[in-house]
Structure formats: structure tokens, C-alpha cells
matplotlib code that plots the C-alpha trace (Angstrom):
import matplotlib.pyplot as plt

x = [13.1, 10.9, 10.0, 9.5, 7.9, 8.9, 8.6, 11.5, 12.6, 11.7, 8.0, 8.8, 8.3, 10.6, 11.2, 13.8, 14.3, 16.1, 17.2, 16.3, 19.4, 18.1, 21.1, 19.9, 19.2, 18.2, 16.3, 14.0, 14.0, 11.6, 7.9, 5.5, 2.7, 2.8, 0.9, 3.3, 6.1, 3.6, 2.8, 6.7, 7.1, 4.0, 5.4, 8.7, 7.1, 5.2, 7.9, 10.9, 10.6, 10.7, 13.1, 16.3, 19.9, 21.9, 25.5, 27.2, 30.5, 31.8, 30.7, 30.3, 32.2, 35.5, 35.5, 35.4, 33.4, 33.8, 37.1]
y = [21.7, 24.7, 28.0, 31.1, 34.4, 37.8, 41.4, 43.1, 46.5, 48.2, 46.9, 44.5, 40.9, 38.1, 34.4, 32.3, 28.1, 26.2, 23.2, 20.3, 21.2, 24.8, 26.2, 28.6, 27.2, 30.4, 33.7, 35.9, 39.3, 42.0, 42.0, 44.9, 42.3, 39.0, 37.2, 37.8, 36.2, 33.0, 32.8, 32.6, 29.6, 27.9, 28.2, 26.7, 23.8, 23.0, 23.3, 22.4, 18.5, 18.4, 21.5, 20.4, 21.0, 23.0, 23.0, 26.0, 25.0, 23.5, 25.2, 22.5, 24.3, 25.2, 22.9, 26.2, 28.7, 32.3, 32.6]
z = [-16.2, -15.4, -16.7, -14.3, -15.4, -13.4, -13.8, -13.8, -12.2, -15.5, -15.1, -18.2, -18.2, -18.5, -18.5, -17.8, -17.9, -15.2, -15.1, -12.8, -10.8, -10.4, -12.9, -15.5, -19.2, -21.1, -20.9, -22.9, -24.1, -22.3, -22.9, -22.1, -21.6, -19.2, -21.5, -24.4, -22.1, -21.4, -25.4, -25.7, -23.2, -24.9, -28.2, -26.7, -25.2, -28.5, -30.7, -29.0, -29.4, -33.3, -33.8, -35.6, -34.4, -36.8, -36.2, -36.9, -35.3, -38.5, -42.1, -44.8, -47.4, -45.7, -42.7, -40.4, -39.1, -38.1, -39.1]

ax = plt.figure().add_subplot(projection="3d")
ax.plot(x, y, z, "-o")
ax.set_aspect("equal")
plt.show()
């Protein structure tokens, strides 16, 4: 996995994550400053390993979600 930081045609900065196979995994919102995009990448790298997985596909009370 790798993160890429780039400047869009709008002059704003973005990041995207790509898997080892090169396929895109996720991407960011627009940032006015490159440092802000890099800061978010570092937050993700630091916090992702301990982040809980919240399964929203099934609601606890009804057994359904989004209906």
C-alpha cells in the first residue's frame, strides 16, 4: 500500500491510497495546503491499526439497515 499526494487542476492538494496491486483504495477531500494533506495521511497511518470496525450492514435492533 502507498499514499500519493498530488495537486489537482484546481490548485488544491489531494491524497489517494493505492493497494500493492496499484488499484485505488480511497481518496481525500481537497486541501488548500499540501501540509494539510500530509498531516491527514500521517493521522491515518498512526490511527488505522487500532481503529474499530463498525459494521453498519445490520442494525442491532431490527436486523436490517437502511430500510
